OpenMM code with the backbone's topology and positions (N, CA, C; nanometers):
from openmm import Vec3, app, unit

residues = "MET PHE PRO SER ILE ILE GLY SER ASN PHE PRO GLY SER VAL TYR ALA THR GLN SER LEU ALA PHE ARG GLY ALA VAL GLN VAL GLY GLU THR VAL GLU ALA ILE VAL LYS VAL THR LYS ALA ALA GLY LYS ARG VAL ILE PHE GLN THR VAL VAL THR ARG ASN GLY GLN VAL VAL LEU ASP GLY THR ALA LEU ALA ILE MET PRO SER PRO LEU THR SER TYR GLU ALA VAL SER SER ASP PRO THR ASN".split()
positions = [
    Vec3(0.0821, -0.1184, 0.0000),
    Vec3(0.0000, 0.0000, 0.0000),
    Vec3(0.0877, 0.1264, 0.0000),
    Vec3(0.1833, 0.1359, 0.0945),
    Vec3(0.2646, 0.2568, 0.1030),
    Vec3(0.3559, 0.2761, -0.0187),
    Vec3(0.4193, 0.1700, -0.0708),
    Vec3(0.4999, 0.1911, -0.1916),
    Vec3(0.4169, 0.2468, -0.3072),
    Vec3(0.2926, 0.2024, -0.3191),
    Vec3(0.2052, 0.2514, -0.4252),
    Vec3(0.1735, 0.4002, -0.4066),
    Vec3(0.1440, 0.4394, -0.2836),
    Vec3(0.1131, 0.5808, -0.2564),
    Vec3(0.2345, 0.6682, -0.2840),
    Vec3(0.3496, 0.6273, -0.2326),
    Vec3(0.4711, 0.7071, -0.2518),
    Vec3(0.5084, 0.7107, -0.3995),
    Vec3(0.5054, 0.5953, -0.4665),
    Vec3(0.5410, 0.5902, -0.6082),
    Vec3(0.4494, 0.6721, -0.6972),
    Vec3(0.3196, 0.6755, -0.6656),
    Vec3(0.2269, 0.7521, -0.7494),
    Vec3(0.2356, 0.9020, -0.7230),
    Vec3(0.2789, 0.9407, -0.6032),
    Vec3(0.2924, 1.0830, -0.5723),
    Vec3(0.4329, 1.1361, -0.5976),
    Vec3(0.5305, 1.0472, -0.6050),
    Vec3(0.6690, 1.0844, -0.6304),
    Vec3(0.7243, 0.9908, -0.7385),
    Vec3(0.6826, 1.0125, -0.8648),
    Vec3(0.7253, 0.9239, -0.9740),
    Vec3(0.8777, 0.9154, -0.9823),
    Vec3(0.9266, 0.7947, -1.0050),
    Vec3(1.0707, 0.7731, -1.0162),
    Vec3(1.1386, 0.7442, -0.8837),
    Vec3(1.0628, 0.7507, -0.7733),
    Vec3(1.1229, 0.7226, -0.6426),
    Vec3(1.1475, 0.5729, -0.6261),
    Vec3(1.2445, 0.5403, -0.5414),
    Vec3(1.2759, 0.4014, -0.5095),
    Vec3(1.2435, 0.3812, -0.3626),
    Vec3(1.1542, 0.2883, -0.3347),
    Vec3(1.1116, 0.2573, -0.1982),
    Vec3(1.2219, 0.1733, -0.1346),
    Vec3(1.2911, 0.2271, -0.0338),
    Vec3(1.4108, 0.1621, 0.0192),
    Vec3(1.3844, 0.0776, 0.1437),
    Vec3(1.3195, 0.1335, 0.2462),
    Vec3(1.2946, 0.0583, 0.3701),
    Vec3(1.1602, 0.0969, 0.4298),
    Vec3(1.1108, 0.0079, 0.5167),
    Vec3(0.9837, 0.0319, 0.5859),
    Vec3(0.9903, -0.0349, 0.7228),
    Vec3(0.9460, 0.0355, 0.8274),
    Vec3(0.9262, -0.0278, 0.9581),
    Vec3(0.7814, -0.0041, 0.9979),
    Vec3(0.7175, -0.1074, 1.0524),
    Vec3(0.5753, -0.1004, 1.0843),
    Vec3(0.5490, -0.1500, 1.2258),
    Vec3(0.4489, -0.0911, 1.2897),
    Vec3(0.3974, -0.1405, 1.4180),
    Vec3(0.2471, -0.1604, 1.4007),
    Vec3(0.2019, -0.2823, 1.4230),
    Vec3(0.0602, -0.3146, 1.4103),
    Vec3(-0.0097, -0.2833, 1.5420),
    Vec3(-0.1102, -0.1966, 1.5372),
    Vec3(-0.1799, -0.1484, 1.6575),
    Vec3(-0.3189, -0.2081, 1.6747),
    Vec3(-0.3708, -0.2707, 1.5706),
    Vec3(-0.5049, -0.3285, 1.5779),
    Vec3(-0.5302, -0.4168, 1.4577),
    Vec3(-0.6283, -0.5027, 1.4695),
    Vec3(-0.6628, -0.5956, 1.3612),
    Vec3(-0.7572, -0.5290, 1.2613),
    Vec3(-0.7425, -0.5680, 1.1361),
    Vec3(-0.8316, -0.5247, 1.0287),
    Vec3(-0.8806, -0.6508, 0.9586),
    Vec3(-1.0095, -0.6596, 0.9388),
    Vec3(-1.0689, -0.7762, 0.8747),
    Vec3(-1.0793, -0.7542, 0.7237),
    Vec3(-1.0775, -0.8622, 0.6495),
    Vec3(-1.0941, -0.8558, 0.5045),
    Vec3(-1.2264, -0.7854, 0.4742),
    Vec3(-1.2212, -0.6907, 0.3821),
    Vec3(-1.3413, -0.6183, 0.3415),
    Vec3(-1.3627, -0.4872, 0.4149),
    Vec3(-1.2897, -0.4642, 0.5248),
    Vec3(-1.3037, -0.3374, 0.5968),
    Vec3(-1.2348, -0.2260, 0.5187),
    Vec3(-1.2886, -0.1065, 0.5282),
    Vec3(-1.2302, 0.0102, 0.4636),
    Vec3(-1.1310, 0.0747, 0.5584),
    Vec3(-1.0114, 0.1058, 0.5058),
    Vec3(-0.9081, 0.1740, 0.5827),
    Vec3(-0.8591, 0.2941, 0.5021),
    Vec3(-0.7935, 0.3855, 0.5710),
    Vec3(-0.7308, 0.5000, 0.5045),
    Vec3(-0.5820, 0.4967, 0.5342),
    Vec3(-0.5005, 0.5090, 0.4304),
    Vec3(-0.3556, 0.5147, 0.4448),
    Vec3(-0.3111, 0.6595, 0.4305),
    Vec3(-0.2275, 0.7041, 0.5241),
    Vec3(-0.1775, 0.8410, 0.5228),
    Vec3(-0.0254, 0.8368, 0.5196),
    Vec3(0.0334, 0.9139, 0.4307),
    Vec3(0.1783, 0.9218, 0.4168),
    Vec3(0.2176, 1.0690, 0.4281),
    Vec3(0.3116, 1.0981, 0.5178),
    Vec3(0.3538, 1.2358, 0.5401),
    Vec3(0.5060, 1.2424, 0.5408),
    Vec3(0.5621, 1.3363, 0.4663),
    Vec3(0.7070, 1.3573, 0.4677),
    Vec3(0.7447, 1.4175, 0.6028),
    Vec3(0.8404, 1.3531, 0.6709),
    Vec3(0.8869, 1.4060, 0.7992),
    Vec3(1.0265, 1.4644, 0.7899),
    Vec3(1.1037, 1.4190, 0.6899),
    Vec3(1.2389, 1.4729, 0.6730),
    Vec3(1.2833, 1.4505, 0.5297),
    Vec3(1.3423, 1.5519, 0.4715),
    Vec3(1.3986, 1.5405, 0.3375),
    Vec3(1.5416, 1.5930, 0.3420),
    Vec3(1.6356, 1.5103, 0.3016),
    Vec3(1.7774, 1.5488, 0.2970),
    Vec3(1.8310, 1.5066, 0.1612),
    Vec3(1.8396, 1.6018, 0.0708),
    Vec3(1.8806, 1.5684, -0.0651),
    Vec3(1.7766, 1.4792, -0.1294),
    Vec3(1.8215, 1.3652, -0.1807),
    Vec3(1.7304, 1.2717, -0.2462),
    Vec3(1.6662, 1.1736, -0.1487),
    Vec3(1.7126, 1.1698, -0.0250),
    Vec3(1.6596, 1.0756, 0.0749),
    Vec3(1.5434, 1.1415, 0.1494),
    Vec3(1.4291, 1.0728, 0.1514),
    Vec3(1.3092, 1.1271, 0.2141),
    Vec3(1.2529, 1.0241, 0.3117),
    Vec3(1.2258, 1.0684, 0.4342),
    Vec3(1.1648, 0.9824, 0.5351),
    Vec3(1.0179, 1.0204, 0.5476),
    Vec3(0.9330, 0.9190, 0.5490),
    Vec3(0.7889, 0.9375, 0.5567),
    Vec3(0.7344, 0.8772, 0.6860),
    Vec3(0.6341, 0.9426, 0.7440),
    Vec3(0.5524, 0.8814, 0.8479),
    Vec3(0.4414, 0.8087, 0.7743),
    Vec3(0.4141, 0.6832, 0.8126),
    Vec3(0.3103, 0.6044, 0.7474),
    Vec3(0.2084, 0.5602, 0.8527),
    Vec3(0.0812, 0.5809, 0.8217),
    Vec3(-0.0259, 0.5492, 0.9166),
    Vec3(-0.1434, 0.4884, 0.8407),
    Vec3(-0.2059, 0.3881, 0.9008),
    Vec3(-0.3320, 0.3352, 0.8494),
    Vec3(-0.4356, 0.3496, 0.9601),
    Vec3(-0.5517, 0.4051, 0.9241),
    Vec3(-0.6600, 0.4205, 1.0214),
    Vec3(-0.7842, 0.3466, 0.9730),
    Vec3(-0.8639, 0.3056, 1.0701),
    Vec3(-0.9953, 0.2469, 1.0435),
    Vec3(-1.0921, 0.3181, 1.1357),
    Vec3(-1.1906, 0.3845, 1.0787),
    Vec3(-1.2885, 0.4610, 1.1582),
    Vec3(-1.2190, 0.5602, 1.2515),
    Vec3(-1.1122, 0.6234, 1.2032),
    Vec3(-1.0419, 0.7245, 1.2804),
    Vec3(-0.9424, 0.6714, 1.3824),
    Vec3(-0.9311, 0.5399, 1.3977),
    Vec3(-0.8378, 0.4806, 1.4930),
    Vec3(-0.7155, 0.4261, 1.4195),
    Vec3(-0.5972, 0.4510, 1.4731),
    Vec3(-0.4738, 0.4015, 1.4129),
    Vec3(-0.4649, 0.2505, 1.4328),
    Vec3(-0.4483, 0.1776, 1.3223),
    Vec3(-0.4319, 0.0324, 1.3300),
    Vec3(-0.2918, -0.0110, 1.2866),
    Vec3(-0.2161, 0.0805, 1.2275),
    Vec3(-0.0793, 0.0528, 1.1859),
    Vec3(-0.0065, 0.1855, 1.1728),
    Vec3(0.1190, 0.1916, 1.2179),
    Vec3(0.2004, 0.3109, 1.1945),
    Vec3(0.3463, 0.2715, 1.1803),
    Vec3(0.4240, 0.3632, 1.1252),
    Vec3(0.5653, 0.3355, 1.1052),
    Vec3(0.6321, 0.4454, 1.0252),
    Vec3(0.7480, 0.4105, 0.9694),
    Vec3(0.8231, 0.5041, 0.8864),
    Vec3(0.8706, 0.4326, 0.7605),
    Vec3(0.8964, 0.5111, 0.6588),
    Vec3(0.9489, 0.4574, 0.5330),
    Vec3(1.0572, 0.5511, 0.4814),
    Vec3(1.1523, 0.4955, 0.4092),
    Vec3(1.2569, 0.5729, 0.3445),
    Vec3(1.2472, 0.5495, 0.1950),
    Vec3(1.2471, 0.6574, 0.1194),
    Vec3(1.2480, 0.6470, -0.0263),
    Vec3(1.3574, 0.7375, -0.0816),
    Vec3(1.4139, 0.6956, -0.1920),
    Vec3(1.5156, 0.7733, -0.2619),
    Vec3(1.4483, 0.8357, -0.3839),
    Vec3(1.4556, 0.9673, -0.3920),
    Vec3(1.3923, 1.0411, -0.5010),
    Vec3(1.4867, 1.0537, -0.6199),
    Vec3(1.4328, 1.0732, -0.7395),
    Vec3(1.5191, 1.0917, -0.8565),
    Vec3(1.5926, 1.2258, -0.8530),
    Vec3(1.5380, 1.3234, -0.7788),
    Vec3(1.6037, 1.4525, -0.7598),
    Vec3(1.5652, 1.5037, -0.6211),
    Vec3(1.6427, 1.5970, -0.5646),
    Vec3(1.6109, 1.6457, -0.4299),
    Vec3(1.4682, 1.6992, -0.4202),
    Vec3(1.4040, 1.6717, -0.3091),
    Vec3(1.2671, 1.7164, -0.2842),
    Vec3(1.2709, 1.8587, -0.2312),
    Vec3(1.1946, 1.9490, -0.2942),
    Vec3(1.1970, 2.0891, -0.2526),
    Vec3(1.0725, 2.1314, -0.1776),
    Vec3(0.9590, 2.0660, -0.2012),
    Vec3(0.8363, 2.0969, -0.1279),
    Vec3(0.7530, 1.9698, -0.1193),
    Vec3(0.6673, 1.9631, -0.0190),
    Vec3(0.5888, 1.8428, 0.0001),
    Vec3(0.4694, 1.8711, 0.0887),
    Vec3(0.3710, 1.7795, 0.0856),
    Vec3(0.2528, 1.7880, 0.1715),
    Vec3(0.2027, 1.6463, 0.1980),
    Vec3(0.1190, 1.6318, 0.2984),
    Vec3(0.0638, 1.5008, 0.3312),
    Vec3(-0.0282, 1.4533, 0.2186),
    Vec3(-0.0258, 1.3245, 0.1926),
    Vec3(-0.1162, 1.2653, 0.0947),
    Vec3(-0.1847, 1.1459, 0.1598),
    Vec3(-0.3046, 1.1177, 0.1167),
    Vec3(-0.3732, 0.9994, 0.1686),
    Vec3(-0.4340, 0.9251, 0.0513),
    Vec3(-0.4672, 0.8012, 0.0769),
    Vec3(-0.5202, 0.7187, -0.0305),
    Vec3(-0.6189, 0.6184, 0.0267),
    Vec3(-0.7293, 0.6004, -0.0419),
    Vec3(-0.8244, 0.4953, -0.0079),
    Vec3(-0.7901, 0.3781, -0.0982),
    Vec3(-0.7333, 0.2686, -0.0423),
    Vec3(-0.6877, 0.1582, -0.1261),
    Vec3(-0.7990, 0.0852, -0.1993),
    Vec3(-0.9244, 0.1162, -0.1689),
    Vec3(-1.0340, 0.0511, -0.2402),
    Vec3(-1.0615, 0.1168, -0.3743),
    Vec3(-0.9978, 0.2317, -0.4024),
    Vec3(-1.0168, 0.2998, -0.5315),
    Vec3(-0.9276, 0.2414, -0.6373),
] * unit.nanometer
topology = app.Topology()
chain = topology.addChain("A")
for resn in residues:
    res = topology.addResidue(resn, chain)
    for name in ("N", "CA", "C"):
        topology.addAtom(name, app.Element.getBySymbol(name[0]), res)
């Protein structure tokens, strides 16, 4: 889910690492929202906060590192409904 969000919002990026903490169970068929937020950008290396919520409650969180094709100069939070 997170590689798809990052890749579609930052074309040409390489998804390098991910750490996750599972905070709650999600059943097949439930709707969740994935949120990705840039927390640090240093040259081409970008660290993201990654969160999945269900009904407003965090069920998964962590961080991800991606390498951009060029240095990131501006950014904003993006979210995605994986059912789309």
